[in-house]
MDTraj code that builds the backbone (N, CA, C; nanometers):
import mdtraj as md
import numpy as np

residues = "UNK UNK UNK UNK UNK UNK UNK UNK UNK UNK UNK UNK UNK UNK UNK UNK UNK UNK UNK UNK UNK UNK UNK UNK UNK UNK UNK UNK UNK UNK UNK UNK UNK UNK UNK UNK UNK UNK UNK UNK UNK UNK UNK UNK UNK UNK UNK UNK UNK UNK UNK UNK UNK UNK UNK UNK UNK UNK UNK UNK UNK UNK UNK UNK UNK UNK UNK UNK UNK UNK UNK UNK UNK UNK UNK UNK UNK UNK UNK UNK UNK UNK UNK UNK UNK UNK UNK UNK UNK UNK UNK UNK UNK UNK UNK UNK UNK UNK UNK UNK UNK UNK UNK UNK UNK UNK UNK UNK UNK UNK UNK UNK UNK UNK UNK UNK UNK UNK UNK UNK UNK UNK UNK UNK UNK UNK UNK UNK UNK UNK UNK UNK UNK UNK UNK UNK UNK UNK UNK UNK UNK UNK UNK UNK UNK UNK UNK UNK UNK".split()
xyz = np.array([
    [-1.7803, -0.0981, -0.0925],
    [-1.6834, -0.1649, 0.0016],
    [-1.5533, -0.2218, -0.0612],
    [-1.4437, -0.2328, 0.0260],
    [-1.3523, -0.3054, 0.0031],
    [-1.3356, -0.4554, -0.0294],
    [-1.3030, -0.4968, -0.1520],
    [-1.2960, -0.6411, -0.1477],
    [-1.1706, -0.6850, -0.1654],
    [-1.1532, -0.7941, -0.0603],
    [-1.0056, -0.8637, -0.0650],
    [-1.0101, -0.9903, -0.1879],
    [-0.9171, -0.9958, -0.2678],
    [-0.8913, -1.1052, -0.3309],
    [-0.7854, -1.1782, -0.2652],
    [-0.8318, -1.3164, -0.2084],
    [-0.7386, -1.3858, -0.1267],
    [-0.6570, -1.4820, -0.2133],
    [-0.5130, -1.4737, -0.2139],
    [-0.4350, -1.5610, -0.2558],
    [-0.3673, -1.6842, -0.1648],
    [-0.3873, -1.8088, -0.1926],
    [-0.2939, -1.8884, -0.0729],
    [-0.3459, -1.8840, 0.0593],
    [-0.4785, -1.8909, 0.0552],
    [-0.5512, -1.8976, 0.1888],
    [-0.5048, -2.0133, 0.2900],
    [-0.4228, -1.9792, 0.4159],
    [-0.3993, -2.0736, 0.4852],
    [-0.5115, -2.1675, 0.5644],
    [-0.4511, -2.2893, 0.5550],
    [-0.5738, -2.3863, 0.6033],
    [-0.6344, -2.3254, 0.7455],
    [-0.7664, -2.3381, 0.7596],
    [-0.7960, -2.3209, 0.9073],
    [-0.8453, -2.1586, 0.9019],
    [-0.7992, -2.0984, 0.8200],
    [-0.8307, -1.9345, 0.8386],
    [-0.9476, -1.9229, 0.7357],
    [-1.0382, -1.8387, 0.7675],
    [-1.1818, -1.8380, 0.7123],
    [-1.1710, -1.7037, 0.6270],
    [-1.2247, -1.7421, 0.4769],
    [-1.2309, -1.6124, 0.4110],
    [-1.3425, -1.5206, 0.4570],
    [-1.4501, -1.5707, 0.5370],
    [-1.5344, -1.4722, 0.5834],
    [-1.4760, -1.3838, 0.6881],
    [-1.3672, -1.4263, 0.7838],
    [-1.3045, -1.3229, 0.8750],
    [-1.2201, -1.2325, 0.7960],
    [-1.1510, -1.2619, 0.6742],
    [-1.0701, -1.1900, 0.5982],
    [-1.1679, -1.0580, 0.5227],
    [-1.2776, -1.1199, 0.4839],
    [-1.3693, -1.0209, 0.4187],
    [-1.4322, -0.9206, 0.5362],
    [-1.4398, -0.9762, 0.6443],
    [-1.5191, -0.8870, 0.7710],
    [-1.4047, -0.7734, 0.8015],
    [-1.2632, -0.8158, 0.8047],
    [-1.1690, -0.7091, 0.8109],
    [-1.1861, -0.5917, 0.7100],
    [-1.1801, -0.6685, 0.5785],
    [-1.2008, -0.5645, 0.4765],
    [-1.3289, -0.4715, 0.4987],
    [-1.4331, -0.5400, 0.5217],
    [-1.5559, -0.4359, 0.5305],
    [-1.5370, -0.3245, 0.6495],
    [-1.4674, -0.3369, 0.7452],
    [-1.4281, -0.2606, 0.8743],
    [-1.3392, -0.1686, 0.8080],
    [-1.2294, -0.1942, 0.7362],
    [-1.1661, -0.1098, 0.6800],
    [-1.2179, 0.0078, 0.5862],
    [-1.3010, -0.0626, 0.5029],
    [-1.3897, 0.0193, 0.4041],
    [-1.4921, 0.1028, 0.4644],
    [-1.5525, 0.0629, 0.5900],
    [-1.6256, 0.1708, 0.6630],
    [-1.5477, 0.2735, 0.7187],
    [-1.4391, 0.2357, 0.7890],
    [-1.3535, 0.3320, 0.8646],
    [-1.2764, 0.4326, 0.7489],
    [-1.2324, 0.3636, 0.6479],
    [-1.1673, 0.4843, 0.5393],
    [-1.2835, 0.5437, 0.4516],
    [-1.3828, 0.4872, 0.4516],
    [-1.5032, 0.5296, 0.3226],
    [-1.4406, 0.4956, 0.1909],
    [-1.3823, 0.3814, 0.2003],
    [-1.3044, 0.3387, 0.0400],
    [-1.3950, 0.2015, -0.0014],
    [-1.3889, 0.1878, -0.1322],
    [-1.4423, 0.1059, -0.2033],
    [-1.3720, 0.0712, -0.3322],
    [-1.2687, -0.0459, -0.3021],
    [-1.1699, -0.0888, -0.4061],
    [-1.1548, -0.2514, -0.3839],
    [-1.0600, -0.2796, -0.4718],
    [-1.0291, -0.4204, -0.4594],
    [-0.8761, -0.4330, -0.4153],
    [-0.8523, -0.4907, -0.3285],
    [-0.6871, -0.5115, -0.2972],
    [-0.6767, -0.6537, -0.2741],
    [-0.5735, -0.7145, -0.3408],
    [-0.5225, -0.8715, -0.3242],
    [-0.4515, -0.8875, -0.1908],
    [-0.4832, -0.9883, -0.1295],
    [-0.3976, -1.0320, -0.0024],
    [-0.3442, -1.1783, -0.0520],
    [-0.2113, -1.1647, -0.0186],
    [-0.1484, -1.2877, -0.0670],
    [-0.0438, -1.3325, 0.0553],
    [-0.0911, -1.4613, 0.1157],
    [-0.0054, -1.5232, 0.2048],
    [0.0977, -1.6030, 0.1637],
    [0.2264, -1.5528, 0.2004],
    [0.3286, -1.6234, 0.1314],
    [0.4403, -1.6527, 0.2436],
    [0.5558, -1.7448, 0.2155],
    [0.6415, -1.7951, 0.3145],
    [0.7613, -1.6861, 0.3498],
    [0.8163, -1.7102, 0.4483],
    [0.9322, -1.6425, 0.5092],
    [1.0488, -1.5985, 0.3671],
    [1.0745, -1.7118, 0.3013],
    [1.1570, -1.7139, 0.1968],
    [1.1003, -1.5896, 0.0892],
    [0.9755, -1.6107, 0.0775],
    [0.9135, -1.5329, -0.0349],
    [0.9157, -1.3705, 0.0072],
    [0.8636, -1.3460, 0.1180],
    [0.8775, -1.2159, 0.1841],
    [1.0104, -1.1659, 0.1698],
    [1.0941, -1.2333, 0.2291],
    [1.2365, -1.1804, 0.2197],
    [1.2861, -1.1371, 0.0957],
    [1.2670, -1.2156, -0.0021],
    [1.3207, -1.2060, -0.1459],
    [1.2353, -1.0690, -0.1786],
    [1.0774, -1.0627, -0.1480],
    [1.0317, -0.9177, -0.2051],
    [1.0905, -0.8077, -0.1161],
    [1.1066, -0.8338, -0.0062],
    [1.1434, -0.7239, 0.0885],
    [1.2933, -0.6755, 0.0204],
    [1.3997, -0.7548, -0.0204],
    [1.5221, -0.7363, -0.0796],
    [1.4943, -0.6571, -0.2078],
    [1.4161, -0.7158, -0.2982],
    [1.3832, -0.6682, -0.4276],
    [1.3253, -0.5248, -0.4283],
    [1.2441, -0.5003, -0.3253],
    [1.1597, -0.3679, -0.3576],
    [1.1791, -0.2714, -0.2338],
    [1.2501, -0.3083, -0.1429],
    [1.2858, -0.2057, -0.0136],
    [1.4518, -0.2218, 0.0320],
    [1.5174, -0.3102, -0.0833],
    [1.6627, -0.3089, -0.0448],
    [1.6917, -0.3616, 0.1058],
    [1.6183, -0.4413, 0.1517],
    [1.6242, -0.4984, 0.3119],
    [1.6356, -0.6353, 0.2766],
    [1.7640, -0.7046, 0.2935],
    [1.7698, -0.8649, 0.2808],
    [1.7362, -0.9299, 0.4447],
    [1.6173, -0.9200, 0.4595],
    [1.5408, -0.9660, 0.5953],
    [1.3865, -1.0201, 0.5619],
    [1.3508, -1.0947, 0.6544],
    [1.2237, -1.1153, 0.6539],
    [1.1401, -1.0129, 0.7403],
    [1.0033, -0.9971, 0.6959],
    [0.9038, -0.8956, 0.7487],
    [0.7868, -0.9864, 0.7619],
    [0.6978, -0.8946, 0.8329],
    [0.5834, -0.9586, 0.8559],
    [0.4606, -0.9327, 0.7501],
    [0.4872, -0.7876, 0.7012],
    [0.3807, -0.7833, 0.6043],
    [0.4274, -0.6521, 0.4918],
    [0.3920, -0.6508, 0.3656],
    [0.4462, -0.5769, 0.2694],
    [0.3270, -0.5390, 0.1961],
    [0.3155, -0.3977, 0.1624],
    [0.2065, -0.3475, 0.0743],
    [0.2712, -0.2766, -0.0227],
    [0.1843, -0.2882, -0.1549],
    [0.2235, -0.2203, -0.2808],
    [0.0966, -0.1322, -0.2982],
    [0.1327, 0.0126, -0.3178],
    [-0.0022, 0.0645, -0.3594],
    [0.0000, 0.1018, -0.4804],
    [-0.1170, 0.1086, -0.5578],
    [-0.1378, 0.1464, -0.7055],
    [-0.2231, 0.2643, -0.7235],
    [-0.2241, 0.3650, -0.5776],
    [-0.2763, 0.4612, -0.6002],
    [-0.1863, 0.5745, -0.5714],
    [-0.2161, 0.7088, -0.5686],
    [-0.1534, 0.8145, -0.5579],
    [-0.1186, 0.8600, -0.3985],
    [-0.0689, 0.9312, -0.3662],
    [-0.0685, 0.9855, -0.2376],
    [-0.2055, 1.0201, -0.1677],
    [-0.2266, 0.9555, -0.0518],
    [-0.3401, 0.9694, 0.0265],
    [-0.4608, 0.9031, -0.0553],
    [-0.4551, 0.8106, -0.1145],
    [-0.5514, 0.7172, -0.1585],
    [-0.6232, 0.7825, -0.2880],
    [-0.5885, 0.8607, -0.3557],
    [-0.6516, 0.8996, -0.4868],
    [-0.6016, 0.8027, -0.5946],
    [-0.7116, 0.7399, -0.6531],
    [-0.7212, 0.6426, -0.7441],
    [-0.6181, 0.7062, -0.8844],
    [-0.5258, 0.6302, -0.9387],
    [-0.4829, 0.6324, -1.0656],
    [-0.5407, 0.5931, -1.1606],
    [-0.5851, 0.4662, -1.1763],
    [-0.6602, 0.4027, -1.2708],
    [-0.8023, 0.3925, -1.2458],
    [-0.8947, 0.3682, -1.3628],
    [-1.0384, 0.3555, -1.3655],
    [-1.0687, 0.2728, -1.2380],
    [-1.2141, 0.3309, -1.1845],
    [-1.2787, 0.2322, -1.0702],
    [-1.2648, 0.0826, -1.1111],
    [-1.2716, 0.0169, -0.9914],
    [-1.2744, -0.1190, -1.0051],
    [-1.1535, -0.1843, -1.0406],
    [-1.0411, -0.1249, -1.0389],
    [-0.9177, -0.1758, -1.0581],
    [-0.8609, -0.2167, -0.9427],
    [-0.7514, -0.2867, -0.9187],
    [-0.6843, -0.3410, -0.7925],
    [-0.6141, -0.2066, -0.7332],
    [-0.6367, -0.1656, -0.6183],
    [-0.5799, -0.0416, -0.5622],
    [-0.4623, -0.0816, -0.4900],
    [-0.4028, -0.2163, -0.4905],
    [-0.2773, -0.2394, -0.4502],
    [-0.2755, -0.3687, -0.3835],
    [-0.1556, -0.4230, -0.3305],
    [-0.1502, -0.5770, -0.2936],
    [-0.0826, -0.5661, -0.1584],
    [-0.1331, -0.6671, -0.0542],
    [-0.0880, -0.6958, 0.0498],
    [-0.0195, -0.8283, 0.0462],
    [0.1169, -0.8392, 0.1125],
    [0.1777, -0.9732, 0.1274],
    [0.2022, -0.9824, 0.2583],
    [0.1458, -1.1034, 0.3130],
    [0.1627, -1.1391, 0.4684],
    [0.2408, -1.2793, 0.4867],
    [0.3373, -1.2575, 0.5490],
    [0.4108, -1.4054, 0.6118],
    [0.3243, -1.4612, 0.7082],
    [0.2807, -1.5765, 0.6807],
    [0.1639, -1.6448, 0.7669],
    [0.2244, -1.6884, 0.8936],
    [0.3769, -1.7405, 0.8809],
    [0.4563, -1.8175, 0.9703],
    [0.4949, -1.6835, 1.0560],
    [0.5410, -1.5882, 1.0164],
    [0.5892, -1.4716, 1.0967],
    [0.4598, -1.4241, 1.1826],
    [0.3375, -1.4136, 1.1118],
    [0.2154, -1.3592, 1.2153],
    [0.1838, -1.4648, 1.3266],
    [0.2160, -1.5735, 1.2736],
    [0.1859, -1.6642, 1.3881],
    [0.2798, -1.6601, 1.5233],
    [0.4052, -1.6467, 1.4964],
    [0.5015, -1.6285, 1.5702],
    [0.4765, -1.4931, 1.6753],
    [0.4422, -1.3808, 1.6047],
    [0.3921, -1.2460, 1.6259],
    [0.2756, -1.2376, 1.7294],
    [0.1898, -1.3464, 1.6899],
    [0.0325, -1.3527, 1.7681],
    [0.1046, -1.4009, 1.9030],
    [0.1832, -1.5103, 1.9203],
    [0.2486, -1.5578, 2.0417],
    [0.3277, -1.4644, 2.1176],
    [0.3957, -1.3920, 2.0489],
    [0.4677, -1.2692, 2.1047],
    [0.3914, -1.1693, 2.1713],
    [0.2837, -1.1417, 2.0952],
    [0.1977, -1.0238, 2.1529],
    [0.0949, -1.0632, 2.2599],
    [0.0749, -1.2059, 2.2735],
    [-0.0074, -1.3126, 2.3536],
    [-0.1554, -1.2585, 2.3088],
    [-0.1840, -1.2718, 2.1949],
    [-0.3383, -1.2371, 2.1333],
    [-0.3540, -1.3313, 2.0268],
    [-0.4886, -1.3653, 1.9900],
    [-0.4958, -1.4587, 1.8739],
    [-0.4450, -1.4475, 1.7302],
    [-0.4102, -1.5658, 1.6724],
    [-0.3657, -1.5175, 1.5348],
    [-0.4672, -1.4322, 1.4466],
    [-0.5722, -1.4475, 1.4613],
    [-0.6793, -1.3677, 1.3998],
    [-0.6278, -1.2173, 1.4439],
    [-0.6177, -1.1899, 1.5585],
    [-0.6145, -1.0549, 1.5771],
    [-0.4678, -0.9859, 1.5101],
    [-0.3729, -1.0907, 1.5126],
    [-0.2275, -1.0354, 1.4524],
    [-0.2827, -1.0239, 1.2931],
    [-0.3329, -1.1203, 1.2243],
    [-0.3491, -1.1429, 1.0970],
    [-0.4470, -0.9760, 1.0631],
    [-0.5518, -0.9744, 1.1478],
    [-0.6194, -0.8296, 1.1334],
    [-0.5340, -0.7202, 1.1332],
    [-0.4372, -0.7085, 1.2130],
    [-0.3520, -0.6114, 1.2449],
    [-0.2951, -0.5745, 1.1073],
    [-0.2166, -0.7042, 1.0671],
    [-0.1337, -0.6990, 0.9332],
    [-0.2074, -0.6318, 0.8473],
    [-0.3385, -0.7131, 0.8046],
    [-0.4304, -0.6670, 0.6934],
    [-0.4588, -0.5010, 0.7095],
    [-0.4971, -0.4589, 0.8136],
    [-0.5173, -0.3138, 0.8366],
    [-0.4115, -0.2477, 0.7907],
    [-0.2955, -0.2779, 0.8640],
    [-0.1413, -0.2184, 0.8230],
    [-0.1245, -0.1946, 0.6809],
    [-0.1345, -0.3199, 0.6081],
    [-0.1153, -0.3115, 0.4685],
    [-0.2169, -0.2270, 0.3956],
    [-0.3462, -0.2016, 0.4375],
    [-0.4226, -0.1304, 0.3644],
    [-0.4053, 0.0091, 0.3897],
    [-0.3682, 0.0476, 0.5017],
    [-0.3598, 0.1757, 0.5381],
    [-0.2344, 0.2332, 0.4583],
    [-0.1121, 0.1513, 0.4522],
    [-0.0085, 0.2062, 0.3498],
    [-0.0660, 0.1978, 0.2177],
    [-0.1591, 0.1167, 0.1745],
    [-0.2125, 0.1358, 0.0213],
    [-0.2680, 0.2893, 0.0321],
    [-0.3381, 0.3346, 0.1474],
    [-0.4163, 0.4606, 0.1184],
    [-0.3223, 0.5633, 0.1602],
    [-0.2033, 0.5606, 0.1744],
    [-0.1299, 0.6681, 0.2187],
    [-0.0662, 0.6773, 0.3415],
    [-0.1102, 0.5988, 0.4275],
    [-0.0483, 0.6278, 0.5606],
    [0.0969, 0.5792, 0.5708],
    [0.1683, 0.6085, 0.6501],
    [0.3097, 0.5963, 0.6737],
    [0.3490, 0.5897, 0.8320],
    [0.4784, 0.5534, 0.8801],
    [0.5262, 0.5686, 0.9989],
    [0.6668, 0.5909, 0.9932],
    [0.7033, 0.7036, 0.9168],
    [0.8073, 0.7560, 0.8949],
    [0.8758, 0.8422, 1.0123],
    [0.7582, 0.8948, 1.0781],
    [0.8093, 0.9621, 1.1899],
    [0.7278, 0.9415, 1.3192],
    [0.7382, 0.9800, 1.4363],
    [0.6452, 0.9640, 1.5513],
    [0.5192, 1.0242, 1.5143],
    [0.4790, 1.1446, 1.4506],
    [0.3461, 1.1913, 1.4628],
    [0.2671, 1.0757, 1.3322],
    [0.3478, 1.0317, 1.2259],
    [0.2747, 0.9682, 1.1407],
    [0.2566, 0.8193, 1.2027],
    [0.3442, 0.7865, 1.2795],
    [0.3373, 0.6499, 1.3603],
    [0.1946, 0.6361, 1.4196],
    [0.2044, 0.7498, 1.5158],
    [0.0973, 0.7727, 1.6064],
    [-0.0492, 0.7824, 1.5158],
    [-0.0525, 0.8373, 1.4057],
    [-0.1813, 0.8618, 1.3617],
    [-0.1905, 0.7186, 1.2972],
    [-0.1101, 0.6340, 1.2475],
    [-0.1459, 0.4964, 1.1973],
    [-0.1845, 0.4060, 1.3022],
    [-0.1223, 0.4135, 1.4245],
    [-0.1687, 0.3425, 1.5375],
    [-0.3153, 0.3796, 1.5789],
    [-0.3343, 0.5005, 1.5560],
    [-0.4747, 0.5413, 1.6368],
    [-0.5880, 0.4836, 1.5403],
    [-0.5580, 0.4932, 1.4016],
    [-0.6487, 0.3920, 1.2987],
    [-0.6358, 0.2759, 1.2872],
    [-0.5477, 0.2242, 1.2921],
    [-0.5223, 0.0480, 1.3048],
    [-0.6225, 0.0399, 1.4465],
    [-0.5915, 0.0819, 1.5714],
    [-0.6711, 0.0813, 1.6709],
    [-0.8178, 0.0612, 1.6754],
    [-0.8715, 0.1913, 1.6009],
    [-1.0040, 0.2262, 1.5624],
    [-1.0564, 0.0936, 1.4823],
    [-0.9806, 0.0514, 1.3947],
    [-1.0378, -0.0583, 1.3076],
    [-1.0543, -0.1986, 1.3901],
    [-0.9534, -0.2222, 1.4665],
    [-0.9511, -0.3425, 1.5570],
    [-1.0624, -0.3248, 1.6410],
    [-1.0998, -0.2159, 1.7239],
    [-1.1799, -0.1963, 1.8170],
    [-1.3295, -0.2189, 1.7574],
    [-1.3455, -0.1547, 1.6394],
    [-1.4702, -0.2257, 1.5410],
    [-1.4912, -0.3478, 1.5197],
    [-1.3828, -0.4480, 1.4970],
    [-1.3729, -0.5704, 1.4927],
    [-1.4042, -0.6569, 1.6081],
    [-1.3767, -0.5664, 1.7239],
    [-1.4144, -0.6337, 1.8421],
    [-1.2930, -0.7188, 1.8929],
    [-1.1637, -0.6785, 1.8429],
    [-1.0518, -0.7433, 1.8685],
    [-0.9626, -0.6595, 1.9559],
    [-0.8686, -0.7156, 2.0193],
    [-0.7519, -0.6316, 2.0877],
    [-0.6685, -0.5227, 2.0304],
    [-0.6583, -0.4132, 2.0737],
    [-0.5818, -0.2757, 2.0313],
    [-0.4605, -0.3448, 2.0264],
    [-0.3652, -0.2821, 1.9448],
    [-0.2300, -0.2784, 1.9403],
    [-0.1793, -0.1763, 2.0486],
    [-0.0836, -0.2411, 2.1365],
    [-0.0248, -0.1365, 2.2216],
    [0.1149, -0.0985, 2.1839],
    [0.0992, 0.0294, 2.1294],
    [0.2512, 0.0855, 2.0668],
    [0.3831, 0.0975, 2.1612],
])
top = md.Topology()
chain = top.add_chain()
for i, resn in enumerate(residues, 1):
    res = top.add_residue(resn, chain, resSeq=i)
    for name in ("N", "CA", "C"):
        top.add_atom(name, md.element.get_by_symbol(name[0]), res)
traj = md.Trajectory(xyz[None], top)
């Protein structure tokens, strides 16, 4: 199973909910790793986005993979496979925009980040549609609303 190590858990957000998302990602992708999930501010995510992607702007989620293409491990088993950084304030704003729960938005962001860690991308239409399909499969298994692309 995938184990999420959580940093800066926002008040009112359940660790059990986050681990349930990790379990569904694990079942769907057939992966067993450790992923760090960090909840950070708009300022922090903007700084990371500028430093690592060259984009001087806020974003909702960033992920950093410590795996090779398509999820093949670089390091020994039980090492951290990657890190996900989620801006909680942007997630709240987007939940309102999407007209769904904050949990639905956070699940989507965690799923999206994990898929990037395991080699999924959205650089072209085909990759985008494949990624959305996988995100929706996991959201459906969590009994959450699916993302309308």
